[in-house]
Backbone as CSV, one residue per row, in Angstrom:
resi,resn,N_x,N_y,N_z,CA_x,CA_y,CA_z,C_x,C_y,C_z
1,MET,-17.738,-15.702,-28.627,-18.221,-14.532,-27.895,-17.052,-13.901,-27.149
2,ASP,-16.547,-12.799,-27.656,-15.391,-12.163,-27.047,-15.784,-11.343,-25.820
3,THR,-14.804,-11.175,-24.936,-14.930,-10.268,-23.804,-14.045,-9.066,-24.083
4,ILE,-14.598,-7.876,-23.967,-13.840,-6.640,-24.164,-13.550,-6.020,-22.817
5,LEU,-12.292,-5.720,-22.566,-11.864,-5.103,-21.317,-11.253,-3.748,-21.635
6,ARG,-11.717,-2.709,-20.961,-11.169,-1.369,-21.132,-10.660,-0.868,-19.784
7,PHE,-9.434,-0.376,-19.755,-8.821,0.130,-18.532,-9.210,1.591,-18.361
8,LEU,-9.771,1.909,-17.182,-10.221,3.270,-16.903,-9.306,3.991,-15.913
9,GLY,-8.114,3.464,-15.717,-7.163,4.092,-14.815,-7.253,3.541,-13.409
10,HIS,-6.103,3.544,-12.707,-5.984,3.041,-11.333,-6.415,1.567,-11.306
11,ALA,-7.562,1.257,-10.700,-8.046,-0.130,-10.709,-9.428,-0.238,-11.346
12,ALA,-9.881,0.824,-11.992,-11.213,0.830,-12.597,-11.182,0.172,-13.974
13,LEU,-12.194,-0.639,-14.238,-12.266,-1.395,-15.481,-13.683,-1.355,-16.038
14,TRP,-13.777,-1.453,-17.350,-15.053,-1.604,-18.046,-14.999,-2.917,-18.808
15,LEU,-15.967,-3.784,-18.579,-16.031,-5.080,-19.256,-17.327,-5.183,-20.042
16,GLU,-17.232,-5.760,-21.215,-18.419,-6.125,-21.980,-18.309,-7.609,-22.282
17,THR,-19.233,-8.368,-21.733,-19.195,-9.818,-21.903,-20.596,-10.377,-21.710
18,GLY,-20.918,-11.419,-22.441,-22.231,-12.046,-22.300,-23.377,-11.095,-22.573
19,GLY,-23.125,-10.071,-23.381,-24.161,-9.104,-23.694,-24.427,-8.103,-22.588
20,CYS,-23.545,-8.055,-21.562,-23.736,-7.153,-20.432,-22.564,-6.188,-20.297
21,ARG,-22.859,-5.044,-19.715,-21.853,-4.005,-19.445,-21.550,-4.000,-17.953
22,ILE,-20.271,-4.159,-17.618,-19.871,-4.327,-16.222,-18.774,-3.322,-15.899
23,LEU,-18.932,-2.644,-14.792,-17.958,-1.673,-14.318,-17.325,-2.217,-13.048
24,VAL,-16.015,-2.101,-12.936,-15.292,-2.637,-11.768,-14.593,-1.493,-11.040
25,ASP,-14.805,-1.413,-9.728,-14.134,-0.437,-8.860,-14.086,0.956,-9.495
26,PRO,-15.254,1.596,-9.640,-15.349,2.814,-10.455,-14.880,4.101,-9.754
27,PHE,-13.596,4.167,-9.492,-12.981,5.405,-9.019,-12.703,6.266,-10.247
28,ILE,-13.644,7.163,-10.547,-13.556,8.003,-11.739,-13.324,9.466,-11.333
29,THR,-14.231,10.002,-10.517,-14.083,11.369,-10.038,-12.897,11.451,-9.076
30,GLY,-11.949,12.326,-9.388,-10.748,12.438,-8.559,-9.618,11.531,-8.982
31,ASN,-9.869,10.689,-9.975,-8.830,9.801,-10.503,-8.103,10.531,-11.634
32,PRO,-6.842,10.906,-11.427,-6.149,11.678,-12.466,-5.905,10.896,-13.747
33,GLN,-6.064,9.580,-13.711,-5.867,8.771,-14.909,-7.158,8.568,-15.714
34,ALA,-8.299,8.859,-15.119,-9.577,8.481,-15.729,-9.771,9.130,-17.105
35,PRO,-10.056,8.318,-18.134,-10.278,8.860,-19.482,-11.736,9.203,-19.758
36,VAL,-12.604,8.985,-18.765,-14.037,9.239,-18.925,-14.545,9.984,-17.699
37,LYS,-15.777,10.452,-17.773,-16.458,11.026,-16.621,-17.492,10.031,-16.110
38,ALA,-17.774,10.100,-14.826,-18.725,9.159,-14.241,-20.068,9.203,-14.956
39,GLU,-20.498,10.399,-15.358,-21.808,10.524,-15.996,-21.852,9.907,-17.389
40,ASP,-20.688,9.555,-17.930,-20.653,8.929,-19.253,-20.905,7.424,-19.188
41,LEU,-20.874,6.851,-17.996,-20.898,5.397,-17.858,-22.303,4.893,-17.537
42,GLN,-22.717,3.866,-18.268,-24.063,3.319,-18.128,-23.962,1.788,-18.004
43,PRO,-23.427,1.294,-16.883,-23.283,-0.152,-16.730,-24.589,-0.808,-16.302
44,GLU,-24.630,-2.125,-16.451,-25.744,-2.911,-15.924,-25.378,-3.554,-14.593
45,TYR,-24.074,-3.771,-14.399,-23.561,-4.323,-13.137,-22.304,-3.560,-12.736
46,ILE,-22.078,-3.466,-11.427,-20.861,-2.878,-10.889,-20.273,-3.849,-9.875
47,LEU,-19.002,-4.191,-10.041,-18.296,-5.027,-9.069,-17.439,-4.130,-8.191
48,VAL,-17.563,-4.272,-6.876,-16.780,-3.479,-5.931,-16.014,-4.420,-5.021
49,THR,-14.684,-4.323,-5.048,-13.844,-5.252,-4.283,-13.778,-4.918,-2.801
50,HIS,-13.818,-3.616,-2.452,-13.749,-3.215,-1.049,-14.152,-1.752,-0.912
51,GLY,-14.182,-1.263,0.332,-14.814,0.010,0.604,-13.966,1.251,0.480
52,HIS,-12.680,1.127,0.202,-11.840,2.321,0.114,-12.299,3.227,-1.028
53,GLY,-12.140,4.532,-0.814,-12.671,5.514,-1.747,-12.135,5.401,-3.156
54,ASP,-10.890,4.893,-3.304,-10.324,4.767,-4.645,-10.767,3.476,-5.331
55,HIS,-11.779,2.817,-4.755,-12.352,1.623,-5.387,-13.873,1.719,-5.477
56,ILE,-14.522,2.039,-4.358,-15.979,2.218,-4.433,-16.309,3.486,-5.206
57,GLY,-15.453,4.493,-5.087,-15.500,5.653,-5.965,-16.891,6.209,-6.206
58,ASP,-17.306,6.209,-7.484,-18.580,6.798,-7.910,-19.718,5.781,-7.940
59,THR,-19.579,4.689,-7.220,-20.571,3.611,-7.294,-21.983,4.103,-7.036
60,VAL,-22.195,4.860,-5.973,-23.551,5.271,-5.598,-24.185,6.112,-6.701
61,GLU,-23.464,7.114,-7.181,-24.011,8.001,-8.208,-24.310,7.239,-9.495
62,ILE,-23.369,6.391,-9.915,-23.552,5.664,-11.177,-24.691,4.658,-11.062
63,ALA,-24.745,3.930,-9.937,-25.780,2.905,-9.773,-27.168,3.529,-9.689
64,ARG,-27.302,4.636,-8.974,-28.611,5.300,-8.886,-29.083,5.766,-10.257
65,ARG,-28.180,6.336,-11.022,-28.550,6.885,-12.324,-28.845,5.800,-13.347
66,SER,-28.012,4.761,-13.364,-28.116,3.725,-14.399,-29.029,2.572,-14.020
67,GLY,-29.271,2.418,-12.703,-30.027,1.257,-12.246,-29.193,0.001,-12.141
68,ALA,-27.875,0.128,-12.253,-26.993,-1.038,-12.189,-27.088,-1.730,-10.834
69,ALA,-26.954,-3.038,-10.842,-26.865,-3.822,-9.614,-25.398,-3.912,-9.204
70,VAL,-25.120,-3.656,-7.936,-23.754,-3.694,-7.421,-23.505,-5.051,-6.767
71,ILE,-22.429,-5.694,-7.183,-22.020,-6.980,-6.616,-20.820,-6.716,-5.721
72,THR,-20.946,-7.049,-4.439,-19.907,-6.706,-3.476,-20.064,-7.584,-2.243
73,ASN,-19.315,-7.273,-1.178,-19.463,-8.077,0.032,-20.738,-7.690,0.792
74,ALA,-21.086,-8.495,1.792,-22.367,-8.315,2.482,-22.443,-6.988,3.224
75,GLU,-21.342,-6.558,3.811,-21.353,-5.324,4.584,-21.537,-4.098,3.684
76,ILE,-20.835,-4.068,2.566,-21.015,-2.956,1.639,-22.404,-3.011,1.022
77,ARG,-22.916,-4.208,0.781,-24.301,-4.345,0.300,-25.263,-3.654,1.257
78,ASN,-25.092,-3.867,2.568,-25.969,-3.226,3.547,-25.822,-1.702,3.510
79,TRP,-24.586,-1.229,3.369,-24.320,0.213,3.298,-24.999,0.819,2.063
80,LEU,-24.951,0.102,0.957,-25.581,0.571,-0.273,-27.102,0.529,-0.171
81,ASP,-27.640,-0.480,0.499,-29.089,-0.557,0.698,-29.612,0.711,1.368
82,GLN,-28.848,1.228,2.325,-29.257,2.426,3.053,-29.210,3.675,2.170
83,ARG,-28.593,3.568,1.012,-28.470,4.691,0.089,-29.277,4.462,-1.180
84,SER,-30.247,3.566,-1.074,-31.188,3.290,-2.175,-30.486,2.809,-3.431
85,VAL,-29.449,1.973,-3.238,-28.723,1.366,-4.347,-29.002,-0.134,-4.335
86,ARG,-29.383,-0.660,-5.467,-29.651,-2.099,-5.599,-28.325,-2.848,-5.555
87,ALA,-28.206,-3.789,-4.613,-26.924,-4.475,-4.435,-27.140,-5.945,-4.123
88,PHE,-26.131,-6.740,-4.489,-26.141,-8.186,-4.252,-24.918,-8.511,-3.406
89,GLY,-25.135,-9.052,-2.223,-24.037,-9.339,-1.301,-23.495,-10.744,-1.443
90,MET,-22.165,-10.866,-1.354,-21.493,-12.163,-1.401,-20.479,-12.209,-0.259
91,ASN,-19.800,-13.337,-0.137,-18.690,-13.421,0.800,-17.631,-14.358,0.244
92,ILE,-16.476,-14.317,0.844,-15.290,-14.992,0.291,-15.525,-16.499,0.167
93,GLY,-15.209,-17.014,-1.001,-15.399,-18.429,-1.296,-16.711,-18.730,-1.969
94,GLY,-17.662,-17.797,-1.887,-18.959,-18.013,-2.501,-18.965,-17.642,-3.972
95,ALA,-19.839,-18.300,-4.719,-19.985,-18.027,-6.148,-21.459,-17.879,-6.472
96,HIS,-21.740,-17.129,-7.529,-23.129,-16.940,-7.958,-23.143,-16.735,-9.466
97,ALA,-24.159,-17.302,-10.108,-24.311,-17.160,-11.556,-25.140,-15.917,-11.863
98,PHE,-24.614,-15.080,-12.748,-25.296,-13.885,-13.229,-25.516,-14.033,-14.734
99,PRO,-26.278,-13.166,-15.353,-26.524,-13.300,-16.790,-25.274,-13.260,-17.649
100,PHE,-24.183,-12.652,-17.157,-22.950,-12.533,-17.938,-21.922,-13.608,-17.615
101,GLY,-22.173,-14.439,-16.596,-21.217,-15.462,-16.191,-21.268,-15.677,-14.693
102,THR,-20.326,-16.439,-14.183,-20.288,-16.779,-12.759,-19.197,-15.979,-12.061
103,VAL,-19.559,-15.418,-10.915,-18.619,-14.644,-10.115,-18.342,-15.395,-8.816
104,LYS,-17.070,-15.601,-8.521,-16.650,-16.158,-7.232,-15.843,-15.104,-6.500
105,MET,-16.151,-14.900,-5.235,-15.423,-13.919,-4.433,-14.211,-14.596,-3.798
106,THR,-13.042,-13.990,-3.955,-11.796,-14.583,-3.481,-11.178,-13.752,-2.356
107,LEU,-10.288,-14.370,-1.651,-9.521,-13.704,-0.612,-8.691,-12.562,-1.201
108,ALA,-8.545,-11.484,-0.427,-7.556,-10.445,-0.708,-6.965,-10.030,0.634
109,THR,-5.661,-9.902,0.715,-5.027,-9.492,1.962,-4.844,-7.980,1.936
110,HIS,-5.786,-7.300,2.597,-5.834,-5.844,2.540,-6.704,-5.385,3.712
111,SER,-7.280,-4.214,3.637,-8.239,-3.732,4.620,-9.425,-3.157,3.863
112,SER,-10.479,-2.799,4.606,-11.664,-2.265,3.943,-12.424,-1.400,4.931
113,GLY,-12.843,-0.238,4.484,-13.637,0.648,5.320,-14.194,1.757,4.457
114,MET,-15.381,2.226,4.807,-16.017,3.282,4.040,-15.476,4.635,4.506
115,ASP,-15.549,5.632,3.656,-15.026,6.950,3.984,-15.745,7.598,5.167
116,ASP,-16.977,7.170,5.462,-17.705,7.737,6.594,-17.421,7.008,7.901
117,GLY,-16.471,6.072,7.877,-16.094,5.337,9.078,-16.824,4.022,9.268
118,THR,-17.790,3.712,8.423,-18.502,2.441,8.505,-17.564,1.291,8.134
119,PRO,-17.550,0.189,8.910,-16.737,-0.967,8.512,-17.133,-1.455,7.130
120,GLY,-16.121,-1.804,6.348,-16.373,-2.192,4.966,-16.313,-3.684,4.710
121,GLY,-16.382,-4.504,5.773,-16.329,-5.950,5.574,-14.968,-6.400,5.087
122,ASN,-14.907,-7.622,4.606,-13.644,-8.183,4.130,-13.331,-7.713,2.715
123,PRO,-12.088,-7.251,2.474,-11.685,-6.973,1.094,-11.670,-8.259,0.297
124,ALA,-11.795,-8.143,-0.992,-11.920,-9.349,-1.816,-11.386,-9.099,-3.213
125,GLY,-11.234,-10.193,-3.926,-11.042,-10.174,-5.365,-12.203,-10.927,-5.988
126,PHE,-12.221,-10.996,-7.313,-13.274,-11.723,-8.015,-12.669,-12.618,-9.081
127,LEU,-13.173,-13.838,-9.158,-12.937,-14.709,-10.309,-14.195,-14.666,-11.157
128,LEU,-14.073,-14.170,-12.359,-15.206,-14.088,-13.271,-15.023,-15.097,-14.386
129,ARG,-15.945,-16.053,-14.450,-15.923,-17.022,-15.552,-17.047,-16.654,-16.509
130,THR,-16.668,-16.282,-17.720,-17.635,-15.792,-18.690,-18.438,-16.935,-19.295
131,LEU,-19.452,-16.586,-20.054,-20.313,-17.601,-20.654,-19.571,-18.469,-21.651
132,ASP,-18.475,-17.941,-22.227,-17.674,-18.752,-23.148,-16.452,-19.350,-22.451
133,ASN,-16.528,-19.433,-21.101,-15.566,-20.177,-20.280,-14.188,-19.541,-20.206
134,LYS,-14.114,-18.225,-20.365,-12.865,-17.527,-20.077,-12.867,-17.152,-18.594
135,CYS,-11.684,-17.241,-17.964,-11.582,-16.980,-16.534,-10.721,-15.740,-16.300
136,LEU,-11.321,-14.708,-15.696,-10.612,-13.486,-15.365,-10.460,-13.399,-13.854
137,TYR,-9.253,-13.096,-13.405,-9.001,-12.895,-11.982,-8.795,-11.414,-11.735
138,LEU,-9.750,-10.800,-11.061,-9.680,-9.389,-10.690,-9.236,-9.355,-9.239
139,ALA,-7.944,-9.141,-9.013,-7.364,-9.364,-7.684,-7.781,-8.318,-6.670
140,GLY,-8.209,-7.129,-7.115,-8.465,-6.055,-6.168,-7.174,-5.594,-5.527
141,ASP,-7.289,-4.905,-4.405,-6.100,-4.503,-3.650,-5.675,-5.673,-2.780
142,THR,-4.472,-6.146,-2.963,-4.028,-7.286,-2.168,-2.522,-7.343,-2.079
143,GLY,-2.055,-7.953,-0.995,-0.677,-8.392,-0.916,-0.588,-9.812,-1.445
144,LEU,0.621,-10.311,-1.498,0.859,-11.685,-1.932,0.327,-12.667,-0.890
145,PHE,-0.304,-13.733,-1.338,-0.688,-14.814,-0.416,-0.601,-16.143,-1.142
146,GLY,-0.278,-17.188,-0.382,0.023,-18.487,-0.983,-1.141,-19.133,-1.697
147,ASP,-2.369,-18.832,-1.276,-3.525,-19.455,-1.910,-3.785,-18.934,-3.315
148,MET,-2.965,-18.003,-3.783,-3.044,-17.644,-5.198,-2.770,-18.869,-6.073
149,GLN,-2.014,-19.816,-5.542,-1.774,-21.050,-6.295,-3.094,-21.789,-6.530
150,LEU,-3.967,-21.814,-5.519,-5.269,-22.465,-5.673,-6.143,-21.709,-6.665
151,ILE,-6.089,-20.387,-6.617,-6.837,-19.597,-7.588,-6.355,-19.917,-9.001
152,GLY,-5.042,-20.063,-9.153,-4.472,-20.404,-10.456,-4.954,-21.734,-10.988
153,GLU,-5.306,-22.648,-10.095,-5.797,-23.963,-10.522,-7.153,-23.868,-11.217
154,GLU,-7.799,-22.700,-11.124,-9.055,-22.501,-11.854,-8.812,-22.338,-13.353
155,GLY,-7.545,-22.123,-13.751,-7.215,-21.926,-15.159,-7.457,-20.495,-15.596
156,VAL,-6.636,-19.575,-15.075,-6.854,-18.147,-15.283,-6.364,-17.723,-16.669
157,ASP,-7.249,-17.154,-17.450,-6.873,-16.638,-18.771,-6.235,-15.261,-18.668
158,ALA,-6.770,-14.408,-17.803,-6.224,-13.060,-17.635,-6.316,-12.670,-16.168
159,ALA,-5.212,-12.181,-15.624,-5.165,-11.716,-14.243,-4.861,-10.225,-14.226
160,LEU,-5.604,-9.488,-13.436,-5.358,-8.059,-13.256,-4.817,-7.867,-11.856
161,LEU,-3.523,-7.532,-11.784,-2.813,-7.522,-10.503,-2.278,-6.139,-10.184
162,PRO,-2.402,-5.713,-8.917,-1.789,-4.446,-8.514,-0.274,-4.606,-8.398
163,ILE,0.461,-3.568,-8.802,1.924,-3.617,-8.687,2.491,-2.365,-8.012
164,GLY,1.627,-1.507,-7.504,2.070,-0.188,-7.057,2.916,-0.144,-5.809
165,ASP,2.835,-1.195,-4.960,3.535,-1.215,-3.678,2.873,-0.259,-2.698
166,ASN,3.415,-0.164,-1.510,2.941,0.685,-0.407,1.577,0.226,0.114
167,TYR,0.527,0.257,-0.710,-0.805,-0.176,-0.283,-1.115,-1.614,-0.708
168,THR,-0.386,-2.126,-1.672,-0.649,-3.456,-2.250,0.695,-4.138,-2.526
169,MET,0.636,-5.234,-3.224,1.865,-5.853,-3.720,2.674,-4.850,-4.522
170,GLY,3.988,-4.943,-4.397,4.871,-4.221,-5.292,5.308,-5.128,-6.422
171,PRO,6.195,-4.667,-7.271,6.600,-5.455,-8.436,7.165,-6.835,-8.097
172,ALA,8.004,-6.932,-7.049,8.623,-8.218,-6.723,7.576,-9.238,-6.306
173,ASP,6.658,-8.834,-5.411,5.627,-9.773,-4.974,4.609,-10.031,-6.083
174,ALA,4.354,-9.055,-6.923,3.438,-9.286,-8.045,4.026,-10.305,-9.024
175,LEU,5.336,-10.288,-9.190,5.994,-11.308,-10.012,5.815,-12.687,-9.385
176,ARG,5.971,-12.770,-8.066,5.757,-14.049,-7.373,4.302,-14.492,-7.523
177,ALA,3.386,-13.528,-7.511,1.974,-13.866,-7.700,1.733,-14.485,-9.073
178,VAL,2.361,-13.939,-10.088,2.228,-14.503,-11.436,2.724,-15.940,-11.462
179,LYS,3.818,-16.201,-10.763,4.366,-17.556,-10.738,3.419,-18.533,-10.048
180,LEU,2.651,-18.052,-9.070,1.669,-18.906,-8.399,0.414,-19.091,-9.247
181,LEU,-0.041,-18.021,-9.856,-1.291,-18.043,-10.613,-1.172,-18.707,-11.977
182,LYS,-0.007,-18.519,-12.622,0.234,-19.039,-13.972,-0.867,-18.627,-14.965
183,PRO,-1.222,-17.360,-15.028,-2.239,-16.951,-16.002,-1.662,-16.915,-17.408
184,ARG,-2.528,-17.000,-18.382,-2.082,-16.862,-19.773,-1.621,-15.425,-20.039
185,LEU,-2.321,-14.465,-19.430,-2.048,-13.048,-19.633,-2.169,-12.332,-18.298
186,VAL,-1.316,-11.333,-18.070,-1.444,-10.502,-16.877,-1.434,-9.029,-17.282
187,ILE,-2.256,-8.254,-16.609,-2.365,-6.816,-16.848,-2.096,-6.111,-15.526
188,PRO,-1.070,-5.285,-15.436,-0.800,-4.571,-14.184,-1.757,-3.399,-13.989
189,ILE,-2.201,-3.210,-12.740,-3.081,-2.106,-12.394,-2.622,-1.492,-11.076
190,HIS,-3.316,-0.445,-10.653,-3.087,0.184,-9.343,-1.635,0.649,-9.189
191,TYR,-1.161,1.405,-10.178,0.178,1.984,-10.105,0.198,3.268,-10.938
192,ASN,1.096,4.169,-10.537,1.323,5.447,-11.237,0.156,6.433,-11.144
193,THR,-0.862,6.109,-10.376,-1.948,7.071,-10.173,-1.461,8.242,-9.327
194,PHE,-0.679,7.907,-8.294,-0.128,8.879,-7.365,1.356,8.580,-7.187
195,GLU,2.099,9.543,-6.717,3.552,9.404,-6.603,3.948,8.222,-5.724
196,VAL,3.202,7.984,-4.646,3.580,6.945,-3.692,3.470,5.539,-4.292
197,ILE,2.756,5.391,-5.402,2.653,4.072,-6.046,3.234,4.107,-7.464
198,ARG,4.225,4.945,-7.664,4.854,5.038,-8.987,5.743,3.816,-9.233
199,GLN,5.576,3.181,-10.385,6.361,2.009,-10.765,6.627,2.031,-12.264
200,ASP,7.634,1.261,-12.672,7.993,1.118,-14.078,7.316,-0.140,-14.621
201,GLY,6.165,0.048,-15.237,5.410,-1.097,-15.732,6.147,-1.888,-16.791
202,ALA,6.882,-1.208,-17.656,7.612,-1.899,-18.721,8.711,-2.778,-18.149
203,ALA,9.398,-2.290,-17.113,10.452,-3.094,-16.482,9.841,-4.326,-15.826
204,TRP,8.686,-4.157,-15.198,8.020,-5.308,-14.574,7.583,-6.320,-15.632
205,ALA,7.060,-5.832,-16.721,6.629,-6.726,-17.799,7.797,-7.562,-18.315
206,LYS,8.964,-6.938,-18.423,10.143,-7.661,-18.907,10.526,-8.773,-17.943
207,LEU,10.461,-8.512,-16.651,10.764,-9.538,-15.649,9.786,-10.702,-15.759
208,VAL,8.505,-10.376,-15.871,7.491,-11.422,-15.954,7.712,-12.293,-17.176
209,GLU,7.940,-11.685,-18.328,8.064,-12.464,-19.559,9.405,-13.184,-19.656
210,THR,10.391,-12.730,-18.870,11.681,-13.430,-18.816,11.611,-14.640,-17.901
211,GLN,10.881,-14.511,-16.803,10.900,-15.542,-15.769,9.695,-16.481,-15.779
212,THR,8.676,-16.179,-16.570,7.487,-17.027,-16.631,7.051,-17.175,-18.085
213,GLU,6.034,-17.986,-18.292,5.458,-18.157,-19.631,4.263,-17.227,-19.856
214,THR,3.964,-16.394,-18.876,2.834,-15.467,-18.962,3.177,-14.255,-19.813
215,LYS,2.254,-13.848,-20.647,2.402,-12.634,-21.429,1.852,-11.451,-20.633
216,VAL,2.430,-10.281,-20.838,1.996,-9.064,-20.156,1.430,-8.098,-21.177
217,ARG,0.315,-7.479,-20.825,-0.240,-6.409,-21.650,-0.393,-5.175,-20.755
218,ILE,0.331,-4.132,-21.060,0.211,-2.878,-20.337,-0.817,-2.020,-21.066
219,LEU,-1.869,-1.662,-20.361,-2.918,-0.833,-20.942,-2.803,0.591,-20.423
220,LYS,-2.803,1.548,-21.324,-2.896,2.934,-20.924,-4.363,3.243,-20.608
221,PRO,-4.636,4.184,-19.721,-6.019,4.531,-19.447,-6.785,4.861,-20.727
222,GLY,-7.887,4.196,-20.900,-8.703,4.354,-22.100,-8.488,3.263,-23.124
223,GLU,-7.396,2.517,-23.026,-7.131,1.436,-23.980,-7.973,0.199,-23.660
224,SER,-8.248,-0.566,-24.722,-9.063,-1.775,-24.597,-8.320,-2.962,-25.180
225,LEU,-8.744,-4.146,-24.772,-8.279,-5.359,-25.432,-9.434,-6.335,-25.503
226,ARG,-9.320,-7.240,-26.471,-10.345,-8.256,-26.678,-9.780,-9.593,-26.221
227,LEU,-10.448,-10.241,-25.299,-9.962,-11.511,-24.722,-10.593,-12.697,-25.420
């Protein structure tokens, strides 16, 4: 049972696994990289790492239209409840089994807040273990932290790491993150959307593959891979 991952630009992802359609951090409207429109997406679940507009993005509109359940932290769950969006709240370190696999919420060193000024709870990443036992680490927006080594002990098949710098890890710290995580594959995200996070993904990939045993796959917006 393969997992299909499609990059939708910035940090937005489309996953098909376990017979379910999953959307991650759906910043589509206003995302200059987005290869689709929000109205084209019909997920069954939406994962939201934190409350910043370039991650929660079109969550409310998509979830209301599609009926998707949003998996996020407890504070954003409450915010979504007030907007008639079906949501499931979690917190860091907790795990829950869903029809497509098990989701564990992980630490992310960042901030979180809604565009209307509402506190957005703790930022997070997700460890998704699929029904066929593949482990995906969706880091969200984060800086480098030492407990990535513990996350790596879960046996990460694919890690999606930000490399843009300024708001998240830059290339140097993202390389250190790969060394801690030891994933089989890494996919860089959250770069080149805006000038302030412009990076050379190919140069970073060369560093990673020179200094570690991890393979790098650079996805252009709209490209997919089968895990």
